[in-house]
Residue frames as a rotation matrix with the C-alpha (Angstrom) as fourth column:
UNK 1
-0.958 -0.245 0.148 17.03
-0.016 0.563 0.827 29.90
-0.286 0.789 -0.543 -8.48
UNK 2
-0.393 0.855 -0.337 13.93
-0.840 -0.483 -0.246 30.52
-0.373 0.187 0.909 -10.55
UNK 3
-0.134 0.340 -0.931 13.63
-0.743 0.588 0.321 27.06
0.656 0.734 0.174 -12.12
UNK 4
-0.981 -0.195 0.007 13.41
-0.141 0.680 -0.719 25.16
0.135 -0.706 -0.695 -8.77
UNK 5
-0.172 0.970 -0.173 10.07
-0.281 0.120 0.952 23.36
0.944 0.212 0.252 -8.32
UNK 6
0.667 0.335 0.666 10.28
-0.726 0.091 0.682 21.32
0.168 -0.938 0.304 -5.07
UNK 7
-0.145 -0.817 0.559 12.43
-0.893 0.352 0.282 18.76
-0.426 -0.458 -0.780 -3.19
UNK 8
-0.094 0.151 -0.984 10.73
-0.796 0.582 0.165 15.80
0.597 0.799 0.066 -4.89
UNK 9
-0.923 -0.208 0.324 10.25
-0.374 0.678 -0.632 13.68
-0.088 -0.705 -0.704 -1.76
UNK 10
-0.226 0.924 0.310 6.51
0.286 0.367 -0.885 13.56
-0.931 -0.111 -0.347 -2.54
UNK 11
-0.981 -0.084 -0.174 5.21
-0.143 -0.287 0.947 13.38
-0.130 0.954 0.269 -6.11
UNK 12
0.027 0.996 -0.082 1.74
-0.644 -0.045 -0.764 13.77
-0.765 0.073 0.640 -7.59
UNK 13
-0.918 -0.350 -0.185 1.18
-0.378 0.637 0.672 10.57
-0.117 0.687 -0.717 -9.58
UNK 14
0.047 0.941 -0.334 -1.73
-0.950 0.145 0.275 8.69
0.308 0.304 0.902 -11.15
UNK 15
-0.248 -0.078 0.966 -2.56
-0.646 0.756 -0.105 5.51
-0.722 -0.650 -0.237 -9.22
UNK 16
-0.665 -0.058 -0.744 -2.41
-0.688 0.434 0.581 2.51
0.290 0.899 -0.329 -11.60
UNK 17
-0.295 0.610 -0.736 -4.69
0.403 0.778 0.483 0.51
0.867 -0.154 -0.475 -9.27
UNK 18
0.736 0.575 0.357 -6.65
-0.127 -0.401 0.907 1.07
0.665 -0.713 -0.222 -6.05
UNK 19
-0.295 -0.880 -0.373 -4.17
0.448 0.218 -0.867 1.82
0.844 -0.423 0.330 -3.29
UNK 20
0.704 0.549 -0.450 -4.79
0.614 -0.152 0.774 2.34
0.357 -0.822 -0.444 0.42
UNK 21
0.704 -0.430 0.565 -3.17
-0.534 -0.845 0.024 5.06
0.467 -0.318 -0.825 2.51
UNK 22
0.308 -0.702 0.642 0.29
-0.815 0.154 0.559 3.90
-0.491 -0.696 -0.524 3.63
UNK 23
0.635 -0.049 0.771 0.47
0.264 0.951 -0.158 1.13
-0.726 0.304 0.617 1.01
UNK 24
-0.451 -0.866 -0.216 3.22
-0.091 -0.196 0.976 0.81
-0.888 0.460 0.010 -1.56
UNK 25
0.702 0.686 0.190 2.57
0.194 0.072 -0.978 1.28
-0.685 0.724 -0.082 -5.25
UNK 26
-0.526 -0.789 0.318 4.50
0.554 -0.034 0.832 1.10
-0.646 0.614 0.455 -8.53
UNK 27
0.671 0.623 -0.402 3.60
0.080 -0.600 -0.796 3.98
-0.737 0.502 -0.452 -10.83
UNK 28
0.797 -0.492 -0.350 5.45
-0.432 -0.060 -0.900 3.24
0.422 0.869 -0.260 -14.05
UNK 29
0.234 -0.789 -0.568 8.98
0.519 0.595 -0.613 2.76
0.822 -0.152 0.549 -12.77
UNK 30
-0.489 -0.299 0.819 8.55
-0.497 -0.676 -0.543 4.97
0.717 -0.673 0.182 -9.70
UNK 31
-0.208 0.408 -0.889 7.83
0.724 0.675 0.141 3.34
0.658 -0.614 -0.436 -6.34
UNK 32
-0.636 0.034 0.771 5.90
-0.396 -0.871 -0.289 5.40
0.662 -0.489 0.567 -3.82
UNK 33
-0.732 0.451 -0.510 3.81
0.681 0.500 -0.535 5.08
0.014 -0.739 -0.673 -0.69
UNK 34
-0.138 0.794 0.592 0.30
0.502 -0.460 0.733 6.53
0.854 0.398 -0.335 -0.91
UNK 35
-0.964 -0.204 0.172 -0.35
-0.013 -0.608 -0.794 9.43
0.267 -0.767 0.583 1.47
UNK 36
-0.297 0.928 0.225 -4.13
-0.790 -0.107 -0.604 8.82
-0.536 -0.357 0.765 1.24
UNK 37
-0.272 0.302 0.914 -6.40
0.371 0.909 -0.189 6.20
-0.888 0.288 -0.360 -0.30
UNK 38
-0.383 0.071 -0.921 -6.67
-0.745 -0.613 0.262 6.56
-0.546 0.787 0.288 -4.09
UNK 39
0.579 0.614 0.536 -8.84
-0.042 0.679 -0.733 4.80
-0.814 0.403 0.419 -6.65
UNK 40
-0.209 -0.609 0.765 -7.29
0.766 0.384 0.515 3.47
-0.608 0.694 0.386 -9.85
UNK 41
-0.027 0.124 0.992 -6.76
0.896 -0.436 0.079 6.40
0.442 0.891 -0.100 -12.23
UNK 42
0.928 0.365 -0.078 -6.92
0.354 -0.796 0.491 9.06
0.117 -0.484 -0.867 -9.49
UNK 43
0.079 -0.898 0.433 -4.08
0.099 -0.425 -0.900 11.55
0.992 0.114 0.055 -9.06
UNK 44
0.951 0.222 -0.217 -2.60
0.217 0.024 0.976 11.37
0.221 -0.975 -0.026 -5.58
UNK 45
0.447 -0.810 0.380 0.43
-0.834 -0.531 -0.150 12.19
0.323 -0.250 -0.913 -3.46
UNK 46
0.903 -0.223 -0.367 3.09
0.253 0.967 0.034 9.47
0.347 -0.123 0.930 -3.12
UNK 47
0.645 -0.740 0.190 6.13
-0.596 -0.332 0.731 9.54
-0.478 -0.585 -0.655 -0.80
UNK 48
0.899 -0.313 -0.306 9.10
-0.062 0.601 -0.797 8.36
0.434 0.735 0.521 -2.88
UNK 49
-0.236 -0.963 -0.127 11.99
0.082 0.110 -0.991 8.98
0.968 -0.244 0.053 -0.45
UNK 50
0.022 0.178 0.984 12.33
-0.923 -0.374 0.088 8.77
0.384 -0.910 0.156 3.31
UNK 51
-0.940 -0.313 -0.136 12.11
-0.213 0.850 -0.482 5.99
0.266 -0.424 -0.865 5.88
UNK 52
-0.094 0.994 0.058 8.78
-0.972 -0.104 0.211 4.17
0.216 -0.036 0.976 5.96
UNK 53
-0.657 0.029 0.753 7.32
-0.305 0.903 -0.301 0.95
-0.690 -0.428 -0.584 7.41
UNK 54
-0.187 0.529 -0.828 5.84
-0.974 0.007 0.224 -1.10
0.125 0.848 0.514 4.54
UNK 55
0.671 0.566 0.479 3.92
-0.594 0.797 -0.110 -4.40
-0.443 -0.211 0.871 4.40
UNK 56
-0.335 -0.847 -0.413 6.18
-0.940 0.328 0.089 -7.43
0.060 0.418 -0.906 3.82
UNK 57
0.409 0.309 -0.858 6.16
-0.325 0.929 0.179 -11.21
0.853 0.205 0.481 3.34
UNK 58
0.991 -0.116 -0.073 7.69
0.119 0.467 0.876 -13.58
-0.067 -0.876 0.477 5.89
UNK 59
0.352 -0.912 0.212 11.10
0.445 -0.036 -0.895 -12.44
0.823 0.409 0.393 4.61
UNK 60
0.739 -0.244 -0.628 13.57
0.552 -0.317 0.771 -11.37
-0.387 -0.916 -0.100 7.27
UNK 61
0.655 -0.491 0.574 16.04
0.218 -0.605 -0.766 -8.53
0.723 0.627 -0.290 6.87
UNK 62
0.115 -0.687 -0.717 19.26
0.956 -0.120 0.269 -7.34
-0.271 -0.716 0.643 8.46
UNK 63
0.527 0.026 -0.850 20.19
0.098 -0.995 0.030 -3.68
-0.844 -0.099 -0.527 8.65
UNK 64
-0.211 -0.633 -0.745 21.20
-0.633 -0.492 0.598 -2.49
-0.745 0.598 -0.296 5.17
UNK 65
-0.553 0.050 0.832 19.75
0.444 0.862 0.243 -5.45
-0.705 0.504 -0.499 3.26
UNK 66
-0.945 0.289 -0.154 18.17
-0.284 -0.488 0.825 -4.70
0.163 0.824 0.543 -0.11
UNK 67
-0.405 0.896 0.181 14.37
0.084 0.234 -0.969 -4.53
-0.910 -0.378 -0.170 -0.03
UNK 68
-0.995 0.082 0.056 12.39
0.061 0.060 0.996 -5.49
0.079 0.995 -0.065 -3.14
UNK 69
-0.351 0.933 -0.080 8.78
-0.678 -0.312 -0.666 -4.77
-0.646 -0.179 0.742 -4.12
UNK 70
-0.839 0.264 0.475 6.66
0.456 0.818 0.351 -7.63
-0.296 0.511 -0.807 -5.46
UNK 71
-0.807 0.501 -0.312 4.25
-0.557 -0.821 0.122 -5.65
-0.195 0.272 0.942 -7.61
UNK 72
-0.515 0.647 -0.562 2.03
-0.123 0.593 0.796 -8.68
0.848 0.479 -0.226 -8.32
UNK 73
-0.049 0.456 -0.889 1.34
0.799 0.552 0.239 -9.33
0.600 -0.698 -0.391 -4.63
UNK 74
0.388 0.215 0.896 1.84
-0.041 -0.967 0.250 -5.73
0.921 -0.133 -0.366 -3.41
UNK 75
0.990 -0.138 0.030 4.38
-0.034 -0.023 0.999 -6.32
-0.138 -0.990 -0.028 -0.61
UNK 76
0.314 -0.949 -0.021 8.09
-0.938 -0.307 -0.157 -6.10
0.143 0.069 -0.987 0.22
UNK 77
0.996 -0.075 0.045 10.31
0.070 0.993 0.095 -9.15
-0.052 -0.091 0.994 -0.03
UNK 78
0.253 -0.967 -0.012 13.97
-0.452 -0.129 0.883 -10.14
-0.856 -0.218 -0.469 0.17
UNK 79
0.121 -0.129 0.984 13.61
0.651 0.759 0.020 -12.00
-0.750 0.638 0.176 -3.16
UNK 80
-0.456 -0.405 -0.793 15.26
-0.262 -0.790 0.554 -10.13
-0.851 0.460 0.254 -6.03
UNK 81
-0.814 0.001 0.581 13.93
0.469 0.592 0.656 -12.35
-0.343 0.806 -0.482 -8.82
UNK 82
-0.505 0.583 0.636 11.76
0.643 -0.237 0.728 -10.19
0.576 0.777 -0.256 -11.12
UNK 83
0.518 0.630 -0.579 10.96
0.853 -0.436 0.288 -7.75
-0.071 -0.643 -0.763 -8.31
UNK 84
0.513 -0.231 0.827 11.79
0.247 -0.883 -0.400 -4.06
0.822 0.409 -0.396 -7.97
UNK 85
-0.313 -0.684 -0.659 14.65
0.923 -0.054 -0.382 -2.85
0.226 -0.727 0.648 -5.77
UNK 86
0.522 0.651 0.551 13.10
0.470 -0.758 0.452 0.04
0.712 0.023 -0.702 -3.79
UNK 87
0.487 -0.377 0.788 15.58
-0.667 -0.743 0.056 0.71
0.565 -0.552 -0.613 -0.99
UNK 88
-0.464 -0.724 -0.511 17.45
-0.026 0.588 -0.809 -0.70
0.885 -0.362 -0.292 2.00
UNK 89
0.529 0.592 -0.607 16.26
0.554 0.300 0.776 -2.05
0.642 -0.747 -0.169 5.33
UNK 90
-0.474 -0.599 0.646 17.04
-0.236 -0.620 -0.748 0.30
0.848 -0.507 0.152 8.22
UNK 91
0.230 0.658 -0.717 16.18
0.275 0.662 0.697 -1.68
0.933 -0.358 -0.029 11.29
UNK 92
-0.453 -0.416 -0.788 17.73
0.871 -0.019 -0.491 0.15
0.189 -0.909 0.371 14.22
UNK 93
0.665 0.725 0.180 15.57
0.626 -0.672 0.397 2.74
0.409 -0.152 -0.900 15.98
UNK 94
0.266 -0.559 0.785 17.12
-0.216 -0.828 -0.517 5.94
0.939 -0.031 -0.341 17.31
UNK 95
0.552 -0.032 0.833 17.06
-0.834 -0.054 0.550 4.41
0.028 -0.998 -0.057 20.82
UNK 96
-0.518 -0.855 -0.005 19.11
-0.854 0.517 0.051 1.39
-0.041 0.031 -0.999 19.61
UNK 97
-0.165 0.529 0.832 16.20
-0.239 0.797 -0.554 -1.07
-0.957 -0.291 -0.005 19.64
UNK 98
-0.892 -0.136 0.431 15.25
0.328 0.461 0.824 -3.15
-0.310 0.877 -0.367 16.62
UNK 99
-0.395 0.783 -0.481 12.58
-0.841 -0.519 -0.153 -1.85
-0.369 0.344 0.863 14.26
UNK 100
0.477 0.659 0.581 10.15
-0.287 0.742 -0.606 -4.20
-0.831 0.123 0.543 12.55
UNK 101
0.702 -0.135 -0.699 11.40
-0.692 0.103 -0.715 -6.48
0.169 0.985 -0.021 9.79
UNK 102
-0.352 -0.930 0.101 13.97
-0.926 0.331 -0.180 -8.60
0.134 -0.157 -0.979 11.60
UNK 103
-0.662 0.186 0.726 11.56
-0.212 0.883 -0.420 -11.49
-0.718 -0.432 -0.545 12.32
UNK 104
-0.948 0.301 0.105 9.47
0.221 0.383 0.897 -13.52
0.230 0.873 -0.429 9.87
UNK 105
-0.229 0.921 -0.315 6.34
0.973 0.203 -0.114 -12.76
-0.041 -0.332 -0.942 11.92
UNK 106
-0.538 0.007 -0.843 6.72
0.172 -0.978 -0.119 -8.98
-0.825 -0.209 0.525 11.53
UNK 107
0.406 0.805 0.433 4.01
0.679 0.052 -0.733 -7.58
-0.612 0.592 -0.525 9.24
UNK 108
0.997 -0.058 0.048 6.19
-0.015 -0.784 -0.621 -4.71
0.074 0.618 -0.782 8.01
UNK 109
0.147 -0.988 -0.055 9.79
0.986 0.141 0.091 -3.79
-0.082 -0.068 0.994 7.28
UNK 110
0.657 -0.037 -0.753 11.32
0.103 -0.985 0.138 -0.35
-0.747 -0.168 -0.643 7.81
UNK 111
0.258 -0.475 0.841 12.75
0.956 0.250 -0.152 0.80
-0.137 0.844 0.519 4.47
UNK 112
-0.127 -0.333 -0.934 14.82
-0.035 -0.940 0.340 3.79
-0.991 0.076 0.108 3.42
UNK 113
0.715 0.501 0.487 13.27
0.462 0.184 -0.868 4.41
-0.524 0.846 -0.100 0.00
UNK 114
-0.315 -0.933 0.175 15.83
0.716 -0.112 0.689 5.07
-0.623 0.343 0.703 -2.73
UNK 115
0.052 0.415 -0.909 13.51
-0.285 -0.866 -0.411 7.19
-0.957 0.281 0.073 -4.89
UNK 116
-0.047 -0.125 -0.991 14.36
-0.999 0.026 0.044 5.11
0.020 0.992 -0.126 -7.97
UNK 117
0.464 0.296 0.835 13.03
-0.425 0.901 -0.083 1.56
-0.777 -0.317 0.544 -8.39
UNK 118
-0.335 -0.606 -0.721 15.09
-0.941 0.245 0.232 -0.97
0.036 0.757 -0.653 -10.34
UNK 119
0.837 0.544 0.063 13.84
-0.540 0.839 -0.067 -4.34
-0.089 0.022 0.996 -11.53
UNK 120
-0.255 -0.948 0.190 16.31
-0.928 0.295 0.226 -7.18
-0.271 -0.119 -0.955 -10.97
UNK 121
0.859 0.439 -0.261 16.54
-0.497 0.837 -0.228 -10.62
0.119 0.326 0.938 -12.61
UNK 122
-0.293 -0.917 0.273 18.92
-0.900 0.361 0.246 -13.47
-0.324 -0.173 -0.930 -11.75
UNK 123
0.302 0.407 -0.862 18.76
-0.769 0.639 0.033 -16.63
0.564 0.653 0.505 -13.86
UNK 124
0.820 -0.145 0.554 19.19
-0.204 0.830 0.519 -20.19
-0.535 -0.538 0.651 -12.73
UNK 125
-0.262 -0.964 0.054 22.38
-0.330 0.141 0.933 -21.85
-0.907 0.227 -0.355 -13.90
UNK 126
0.802 0.446 -0.397 22.41
-0.484 0.095 -0.870 -22.18
-0.350 0.890 0.292 -17.69
UNK 127
0.086 -0.771 0.630 24.56
0.357 0.615 0.703 -24.31
-0.930 0.164 0.328 -19.99
UNK 128
-0.115 -0.224 -0.968 26.14
-0.679 -0.693 0.241 -22.72
-0.725 0.685 -0.072 -23.06
UNK 129
0.617 0.404 0.676 25.27
0.229 0.730 -0.644 -24.15
-0.753 0.552 0.358 -26.48
UNK 130
-0.504 -0.833 0.229 27.79
0.555 -0.109 0.825 -22.24
-0.662 0.542 0.517 -28.61
UNK 131
-0.484 0.454 0.748 24.85
0.661 -0.370 0.653 -20.47
0.574 0.810 -0.121 -30.29
UNK 132
-0.727 0.295 0.620 22.70
-0.450 -0.886 -0.107 -17.50
0.518 -0.357 0.777 -29.31
UNK 133
-0.559 0.546 -0.624 20.48
0.743 0.664 -0.085 -18.42
0.368 -0.512 -0.777 -26.34
UNK 134
-0.165 0.617 0.770 17.41
-0.297 -0.775 0.557 -16.60
0.940 -0.137 0.311 -25.05
UNK 135
-0.714 -0.005 -0.700 17.10
0.645 0.385 -0.661 -16.44
0.272 -0.923 -0.272 -21.26
UNK 136
0.164 0.884 0.437 13.65
0.456 -0.461 0.762 -15.09
0.875 0.074 -0.479 -20.29
UNK 137
-0.804 -0.595 -0.021 14.08
0.330 -0.416 -0.847 -12.30
0.495 -0.688 0.531 -17.71
UNK 138
-0.008 0.917 -0.399 10.51
0.944 0.138 0.300 -11.21
0.330 -0.374 -0.867 -16.87
UNK 139
-0.712 -0.327 -0.622 11.48
0.567 -0.790 -0.233 -7.55
-0.415 -0.518 0.748 -16.35
UNK 140
0.370 0.923 0.102 8.92
0.781 -0.249 -0.573 -6.28
-0.504 0.292 -0.813 -18.84
UNK 141
0.885 -0.213 -0.413 11.49
-0.359 -0.878 -0.316 -3.81
-0.296 0.428 -0.854 -20.23
UNK 142
0.637 -0.759 -0.136 14.77
0.244 0.366 -0.898 -4.12
0.731 0.539 0.418 -22.09
UNK 143
0.687 -0.398 -0.608 17.45
0.675 0.040 0.736 -4.40
-0.269 -0.917 0.296 -19.41
UNK 144
0.915 -0.399 0.069 19.87
-0.365 -0.887 -0.284 -1.49
0.174 0.235 -0.956 -19.10
UNK 145
-0.129 -0.965 0.226 22.61
-0.991 0.115 -0.073 -3.66
0.044 -0.234 -0.971 -17.60
UNK 146
0.924 0.292 -0.247 23.32
-0.292 0.956 0.037 -7.36
0.247 0.038 0.968 -18.12
UNK 147
-0.065 -0.942 0.330 26.10
-0.995 0.086 0.051 -9.28
-0.076 -0.325 -0.942 -16.37
UNK 148
0.732 0.186 -0.656 27.05
-0.323 0.942 -0.093 -12.86
0.600 0.280 0.749 -17.25
UNK 149
0.213 -0.626 0.750 28.78
-0.948 0.053 0.314 -14.81
-0.236 -0.778 -0.582 -14.46
UNK 150
-0.116 -0.318 -0.941 30.76
-0.519 0.827 -0.215 -17.97
0.847 0.464 -0.260 -15.29
UNK 151
0.446 0.283 0.849 29.85
-0.885 0.282 0.370 -20.79
-0.135 -0.917 0.376 -12.92
UNK 152
0.915 -0.209 -0.345 31.87
0.050 0.908 -0.417 -23.55
0.400 0.364 0.841 -14.60
UNK 153
0.492 -0.726 0.481 34.70
-0.853 -0.513 0.100 -23.89
0.174 -0.459 -0.871 -12.10
UNK 154
0.287 -0.417 0.863 35.74
-0.458 0.731 0.505 -27.54
-0.841 -0.540 0.019 -12.16
UNK 155
-0.039 -0.767 -0.641 38.45
0.871 -0.340 0.354 -27.36
-0.489 -0.544 0.682 -13.26
UNK 156
0.606 0.339 -0.720 38.63
0.153 -0.938 -0.312 -23.63
-0.780 0.079 -0.620 -13.87
UNK 157
-0.166 -0.799 -0.578 41.60
-0.546 -0.413 0.729 -23.91
-0.821 0.437 -0.368 -16.24
UNK 158
-0.556 -0.028 0.831 40.08
0.477 0.808 0.346 -26.44
-0.681 0.588 -0.436 -18.68
UNK 159
-0.080 0.546 0.834 38.99
0.997 0.043 0.067 -25.06
0.000 0.837 -0.547 -22.04
UNK 160
-0.945 -0.178 0.274 38.18
0.229 -0.959 0.166 -21.63
0.233 0.220 0.947 -23.33
UNK 161
-0.161 0.899 -0.407 35.25
0.868 -0.067 -0.492 -19.68
-0.469 -0.432 -0.770 -21.96
UNK 162
-0.963 -0.133 0.233 33.81
0.244 -0.796 0.554 -17.15
0.111 0.591 0.799 -24.40
UNK 163
-0.102 0.943 -0.316 30.74
0.760 -0.131 -0.637 -14.98
-0.642 -0.305 -0.703 -23.80
UNK 164
-0.952 -0.078 0.295 29.20
0.262 -0.703 0.661 -12.78
0.156 0.707 0.690 -26.49
UNK 165
-0.430 0.837 -0.337 26.19
0.188 -0.282 -0.941 -10.63
-0.883 -0.468 -0.036 -25.70
UNK 166
-0.516 0.402 0.757 23.45
0.835 0.040 0.548 -10.35
0.190 0.915 -0.357 -28.30
UNK 167
-0.743 0.378 0.553 20.70
-0.263 -0.924 0.278 -7.75
0.616 0.061 0.785 -28.53
UNK 168
-0.846 0.444 -0.296 18.64
0.481 0.395 -0.783 -8.00
-0.230 -0.804 -0.548 -25.36
UNK 169
-0.579 0.720 0.383 14.93
-0.019 -0.481 0.876 -7.15
0.815 0.500 0.292 -25.54
UNK 170
-0.269 0.573 0.774 11.89
-0.886 -0.462 0.035 -6.71
0.378 -0.677 0.632 -23.30
UNK 171
0.795 0.602 -0.073 11.55
-0.549 0.766 0.335 -10.48
0.257 -0.227 0.939 -22.92
UNK 172
0.879 -0.465 -0.107 14.99
0.472 0.880 0.052 -12.10
0.070 -0.096 0.993 -23.13
UNK 173
0.332 -0.927 -0.177 18.66
-0.610 -0.354 0.710 -11.71
-0.720 -0.127 -0.682 -22.31
UNK 174
0.994 -0.045 -0.099 20.44
-0.056 0.562 -0.825 -12.91
0.093 0.826 0.556 -25.47
UNK 175
0.305 -0.928 0.214 23.89
-0.843 -0.158 0.514 -14.43
-0.443 -0.337 -0.830 -25.01
UNK 176
0.760 -0.223 -0.610 26.23
-0.231 0.785 -0.574 -16.89
0.607 0.578 0.546 -26.74
UNK 177
0.375 -0.619 0.690 28.40
-0.852 0.063 0.520 -18.95
-0.365 -0.783 -0.503 -24.38
UNK 178
-0.514 -0.693 -0.506 30.96
-0.818 0.574 0.045 -21.65
0.259 0.437 -0.862 -25.23
UNK 179
0.286 0.644 -0.710 29.35
-0.438 0.747 0.500 -25.10
0.852 0.168 0.496 -25.55
UNK 180
0.322 0.036 -0.946 28.97
0.549 0.807 0.218 -26.91
0.771 -0.590 0.240 -22.19
UNK 181
-0.808 -0.588 0.023 30.20
0.337 -0.495 -0.801 -23.95
0.483 -0.639 0.598 -20.12
UNK 182
0.061 0.840 -0.540 27.89
0.977 0.061 0.205 -23.03
0.205 -0.540 -0.816 -17.21
UNK 183
-0.879 -0.296 0.375 26.77
0.244 -0.953 -0.180 -19.46
0.410 -0.066 0.910 -16.46
UNK 184
-0.022 0.875 -0.483 24.17
0.922 -0.169 -0.348 -17.27
-0.386 -0.453 -0.804 -14.75
UNK 185
-0.455 -0.009 0.891 22.72
0.550 -0.789 0.273 -14.04
0.700 0.614 0.363 -16.16
UNK 186
-0.208 0.401 -0.892 21.84
0.804 -0.449 -0.390 -11.02
-0.557 -0.798 -0.229 -14.03
UNK 187
-0.464 0.140 0.875 19.85
0.666 -0.596 0.449 -8.15
0.584 0.790 0.183 -15.57
UNK 188
-0.468 0.289 -0.836 18.71
0.596 -0.596 -0.539 -4.76
-0.653 -0.750 0.107 -14.25
UNK 189
0.498 0.654 0.569 16.16
0.863 -0.438 -0.252 -2.33
0.084 0.617 -0.783 -15.66
UNK 190
-0.418 -0.596 0.685 17.26
0.509 -0.779 -0.367 1.25
0.753 0.195 0.629 -16.29
């Protein structure tokens, strides 16, 4: 095949900020781990797939849990809110022992990078007004997918529950929900 370039596990990208070797970095909407230390604006090599140990918060993970990147603080977390989904925790070593990430005191978590970062937002419980409502999502981009979950369940059979999506934008999820009905909004970047 003459048009094949390479496997794409490592990409040459421009560092958006100073990044140390082995540290995570968001480059646009691509998450990668720097193979060397790069100054802001320098072109470098970033591992975007594979299994890598990455700096984390005190979050704990179980095998297969989603791992998110907090781009403001530059570490992995179990908190989805306005962070980037970068992969899944893979915490069992080949010898059957636990890898790092299962305890809050572990400095790193072992992550199988997905190669495609997605920003995730989950709102607090909202109350419908019967008119268009703006729910700030903090994704920084217009969400590609929005899901509205009814949370008004007492009693579940009382009244009509109508949800109408508006035109979402880079700041807000726009939705009209029946007056007094409770809901949560979940949004994902493309």
